[in-house]
N, C-alpha and C positions, 0 to 999 in steps of 0.2 A: 243483586238486586237491579231493575234495570231503569228506576226511577229518572228523567232529568231532571236535575236539580236546578236548574238554570232555570228553565218555566216552570218550575212547579213554583220558584221565587217569587217568578214573575206574577204568576197567577195568584198567589197570596196575598202581596202585594198588591194586586188591581181591588181585591174583595177590600182591605186595608182601606184605600183611597174612596171604596164606595162606601165604606161604613163612614167616613169622615164624613162626605154629601151628603149623607142623609141624617147625620146627627148635628148637634149646637155646639161640636168641638171643633177645635181647630187641628189641624191633622199633627201637631205638636204635641196637643191635650189628650190624643188616645194614644200615642206610645205606650205608655202602662197599661191598659187594658189589653192591647193588641197582643203586646209581650206576654202578659198574663198568661193569654190562652195558648201562646204556643209553647208558653210551660205545661202550663196546665195537659197540652195534648203530648207531650213529652214525656211528661213523668207518669199517665197513664201507660204509655207504650212500653217503657223499661218496667213500672208494675208488673203489669200484665207476662214481659215475658219471663222475671224471674220468678212470679208467684209459679208459672207452669213448670219452673224447673223444682223450684223448692217441692211441689207436689210430686212430681216426679220422684225428688231423691227418698220423699217420704214413703212412698208405695213400695221404693224396690226393696228388694227381698234383701238387697245387702246392706241396705240404711240401718243404721243405729237410733237413728230419730224417735224417743218416745214420746217428747212435749207434742203439743201443737204448734204452728209456724203462729210467730210474733210478728213484730215490728223491727224488732231487733236482729231479726235474722236477715231483714231488705236492707237495712242499713249498712250490715255488715259485708253486704256486697256493693253497697257504694250505689244503693238506689233506695229514693225517697219512698217512704210507705206512704200508700193511697185507699184512704179508708173507703167504704161500699158508698158510703155519704156522700163522696168528693167527686163523685157523679152523677155533673147536672141533668136531672131529669126530674123535668116541673114544668107545670106551664106559665110559672114566671119564670123567665130563662136566667132574666140578669138577677132575678133573690138567690136561685139555685147556684150559678156560680159563686154568688159572694159567699154563699155558705160551702162550696167547694174548696174555696181556696181556705179560708178560716179553717175547715178540718183538716186542709193540709198543715196548715201553722201548728195545729195542735199537736199534730203528730211528730212533728219535724220540726224542734226546738231551733235550731239557726236561722228557719225563716220568719220567727216572728216575728209581726209585723211589717213584714218584707212586702207579699204578694197584695197586688191589686183590689180592692172589695166594692168598685165604684159601677158597679155594672149595671144600677137601677136607675143611672143617671145619665145616662148616654143620650137619650132623648126626653123631652120635655113631657111626653104621654106614652103609659106601662104598653102601649099596643105597639107604638112604632119601637117603642126600644126592644119587645120582644121580636119583631120580623128585623132588625140592624143585626142583631146577634144570631138568631138564624140563620138567618144570609154569611155571616163571618163563619159560624158552625160548619154549616155544609163546607164550604171552601176548605177550612181547617181540617175537616174528617177526611178530604181526600190526599191528608198526608199517609202515605202506605203503613202500616201497624209493621211491617217485617223492617222499616227505616230504622238507620244506625243511630248513634249517637251524637256521633260526629255530624253526621247530616243536618240532626237538628240544630248544632252548633252553630253551622253555618248559615242555617235560616234565621237562628236570632241575630247573627253577625251581620246578616245582607238587610235586615228589618234595621238594626242598630245603624248602621251605616246610611239607610233612608231616611230616617229620621234624623240622624244629626245635618242633612243635607237640609230638610227641610226648618232647621230650626238656622240658618244660617250661619253667620261667624259664630257664635256662641257653640253651635253645635258640635264644632272642632274640641272642644273643649273636653266633651268627654267619651269621644270614639277617635281611634290614632288607624288612619288606613293599614290594612294587615300586613301589605307586604312589607312597612317600613317596623312593624313589630315583628316581625320574623326576621330580620335581618338583626335588627336589637339584640333579639334572644341566639341566635347563631354564634354573633361577638362576642355575646359574656359568658355564651353555656351555661347553664345553670342546673348540672346534673344532681346539684343536691342540696341543701340546705334551705334557709331562710331567706324567702323575699322579698323586698320592699317596693313599693308605689306609694308617694307621698301626694300624689296626683293621681288615684287611680279610677277616676271615670267610671266609663260602662267596663271595666276588669280584663279589657283585653291583653294587656301585658300577663297576668295572670294564667290565662287561658293558652294561650302560645307557648309561655315557660313548660306549662304542664305537657303541650304536646309534645315539645319537646324530649323533655325526660323521659314520656311515653316510646318516642321512637329510639331511646338510647337503654332503656331497659335491659338487663342481662338477664336478669333472674323475674321472679313470678311473681314481686313486690308490686305492691300497688304505689300510683304517682302519690297520692298524698302520706304514702311513707317516707318518699325521697325528698318532698319540699313543703315547707311550711308559708302560707302566703300572709300577709301583714299589707293594711292599705288604710290611707287616710283621704278623706273627698272632704269638702264642705257642702256637698248639696244632699240632701237627706233623698231627694227624690232619685239621685242619679245611683247612691248608695243602693237603693233598693234595685234598681236593673242590674247592677255589678252583682249583686248576690245572687240574683236571680240568673243571670249570666254564667255563676262559677257553679251553682246548681244543675243548670241544663248541662254541663259540661261535666258531672259527677265529682266537682270538688268541691271547697269551703273553704273557708279563713275568715281573719276578723279584720274587716274593715268597719273603720268606725268615723264617726263624724270629726273633722277640724278643720279649723284653719293652720294651714300647714305652715302660716308664717309664724305662728304667734304660739303655736299649739305641737306638742310632739308629745301625742300619747301612748305611742309605744315605746317612750323610753328611749329613743335609735341610736344614740349615739356609740358606734363601738360595735352595732348589734348583729349587723347582717352582712349574708353570705356576697347577695344579687340586689340592686338598685336596678329599677326600669321606671320612666317617665315620660311623659310627653305633656311638659307645664305649659299655664299659658304664656304664650311671649311677650315683652315687654311690657309688664304690666308695671305704670309709673306709679312713684313711689306720690305725688301730689295730681289731681285732674287738673283738666282745664279751666275747672271753677275755684281752684284752691282749695281743695276739697282734700285733706290727708286720708288717703287708702291706705298704707303702710305707712304705721308708727316708728320710726326707727329708739323712738322711748320705750318700746316695748320689746325690743329685740335686743338692745341691749344685754350682755350680762348670759347670752344664750350659748351655751357652748356649740351649740351648733353651727353657730357663725364665728369659728376661731380665726379667720383670715380677716375679719373684720368686713365693717357695713361699706355697701357700696352707695355713701352720700354726698351730695354736692356742697358748695362752701357754703351754701347758708344750712346743711344738717339734713335735708329732705333726703330722702332714697329715693337714687335717680328712676331704676327701674329692680323688678325683681330677679331678674336671670340670675345676677351673682349672688342672689339667697339662695334660689333653688339651687345652685350649683353645688353650694357650702352643705347645702341639706344633705343632698344625695353622696358629696363626699366623707361627712362627720359619721355617716350612716354604717358604713363599711368596716370591718373588719380588719386583720391585717393582712387578710387575703382577698378582700373584698372584691369586687368589680360591680361598675355600673355603667349603664348604657342609657341615653337619655337623647332625648330630640330639641335642637334648642334652634333662636333665631340666625341668622347669618350674621348679625350685625356686633354676635358676640366676641365672635373671634379678635375681633379689632377695635373694641371697647376701649374707649381712653379712661382718662382722669382716675376715681378711685376704682373702677371696675379693672382695669389696668393692672392696676397695683398687686387685685386678687388672682389675677390668672397669671401674674408672675410670681407669685408665690404656690398658684397649684406647680405650676410646670418646676418651678425651683424644687418642690420636693417630689419630685418623678412620680407624680400621679396621674396626668395626661398621656392615656397611652396610643388612642386613633381617633383622629379626625377624619370625617367623610363628608364630602358636599354630596347632594340629594339633586334629583332633576326638579326642573317646576313641575307645578299642580300631580304632584304627588301626596297632597292632602283635599279631603273632599270642600273646603272651602277658601281655600290659600293659593291664589295661581303662584307666589313668590316659592323658592326653593327654600329647603332647610339646611341642616348642620349637625349631624349626628357625632355626636361626641360619647366618648368612652376612657374612662379611669378604670386601672388596675393597681392598686395596693399588693397584689401580690410580686409585680415586676420589679419591687426592692431587693437589688443586691443581686439582679443580673444583669446581662450586657443589654437590657432594653430600658433601664432605669432611666437614663437622662436622656432618652431619644421619643420620637414620637411620630408614627405613621399616617403621610396622608395619603387620601384616596380620594381622585375627582372620578366620582361616578354620575355625573351628570347628563352624560348622552348614552347611560343603561338604561331605558327604561323601554317599556310596552304600552303604548296608548291603548287604553279603553275605551275614550269617545274626546271628542275636541276638546274636552274641558280638563281631562284626570290622565295623569298615568300612572304604572306599577310595574312595579317590579315582579318577573316570574319565578318560580323555584330555582330553574337554573341559573335565572340574572344575581336572585341572593347569593348562591353557591357560589359563583364567581367571585362576587366582591370578600365573602366570608372567606372563598378559599387563598386570597392576599393576606386577608391578615392572620390568618393559619401559617400560610411561611414564614410571615412575619415574626409568630412567636415560637417558631420552628417544630408544630406538633407533629406527631409524628404521621407517616404514611404520607407528608406533604413535602413538593420538593423545597431546597434551598430558596429564600428570598432576594430577590432581582428588582432594583428600581426599575419600573417602565414608564419611559418618556409620555406624559399624559395622562399616566394613569394612576400610578403611586412613586411616592418617596418615601424614605426615612431621613429625618433630618435629627441634629443632635442638638443638644443644649445650645451649643456655641452660634449654631445657624439661626435657630431661633430666637436668641438674643440679637445677634445682625439684624435681623427682620422686626425688630423693637417689639418683640413677644406678641406678633402676630400668630393666629393660630389657623389662618385662611390658608385652604390648603391652594388657593390661584399663586400665593405667595413660592410656593416650593414646588406643586408640580407643574412641568413645564406642559403649557396647553401646545398640543397638536392642532393646526389650523386644518382646516376641511372643511368643502363644498358641507352646505346642508341644503336638504330636501325641504321642502315646502310646508312639510308639518312640524319638522327641529326649526326651520325659522318664524312660523307661526309663534309654537311654543318660547322660542327664546326673544320673539316681541312683545307677548304678553309678559314674559318676565321682566324684559326693560321697561316696557310701560308701567309694570306697578312699580318697581322701585322707583322709576321719577314720580310718579302719583305720591310716594310714600315719603319721599325725600322733599319733595313741594311741601307736604304740607308740614314735617318736622318745620325744614326753616321760615314759613310762616309762622310758625307757635314759636320759634326762636327769637324770630322778629319781635314781636309783639311782647314778648318776654324781655326783650332788650329794653322796648320802648317803655315799659311799666318800672323796669329796675329804673331808668333813666331817670324817670319823671318822680323818682320816690329821692332819688340823689338831688336833683335840680327844685 
């Protein structure tokens, strides 16, 4: 196939923006209907291919098939069954698409209540509504019929990323940059087992885990025979996007609505082989107005928080970072691995958070810490840290050691505001971890000045239980080019702004507390 995927993506996105310009909806409000149309096109293309193969098998002289082709035959091939009435041909295009979505849901129960059905309300008049949809469908019909399912997935994720950008800061809560997810997956290596994401967002962690499994299958088994997918997400609209994302990649899973701080709908403790997540950073227990966001009274006694609650002297939750870490750690079985994204501040956080970190380190759970470059996320300029837990290293030479990797200088600029890792760069970083784990086919691990260092428990104690890679990896000074200098200045500027804001908040809090005393 010679389709230029980037050109096709840009063309389809331009059509979506035109739809927004001609409708009464904002760009973030059209995400569900646009993603729904991509899904509908994908479902039809895969269905028609499967239909052709099944009919050939039926008419083959060697075929033993005697019964009619049924929806179950399609589902057995991992293909959604698309009934004839699900192909929209009607003067009222919006109504026809709504009926098409409803028909697919009726034949595919995993999608019940998931597909968007608001295509008659994109504009205030029926005529304008039809014109918008006809224009959009014409563009989407340019997607070739011989396109592969993985390319459909790329188009879907491209749209997810652009919609996340349009959401601003909140968009990053449901979409994690692909190269970050790919590295998380490459490090935890989810070959087989149960995968859990308690902050599942758009489902990207599951999709890339499945791709990893597919690339390493040694027999003809299906991906879904190797892994089981479990997720929790607080926003119903995001769950729908995630389930469409899974379906478009030929996957299914149990993603349930829940507030993960308070609810454990999968009875997760000790249940999972792998945990992958990008939780929201630094969610305060109490907001600036004194409103309780995370109530510690509802957390006490929850077995997931087995290392204690990160509370202030007043008993309020400082922030949710170390709640999330315990959710991840407690969900792992005796051989389980976790990989997740975390704010840089968590590596050095003090007080109650430090006490929890000491326990995580002391039980030999923390395995790898990787510092990322700035601008790796859609809408956050600061760098972050990737954490990895491994319960399977208990009893090995790695039990009381932690590998620190400085990957801040490994990146490829996408534009002036965004960086990414190429597949080669991801393998370079993951290769360091595999050497450290003494995996077959890899050279013996060695510390590299400026790049990586294995620290012992005693060394970590000497550094006051900090898990900041900069404390352990000796940074090699080098001249920056203009791009690196600009990225570093943006990072420092962002950090300064954040610290200034925090200092003002602390000053205000001190004044309030002092006023209560006097």
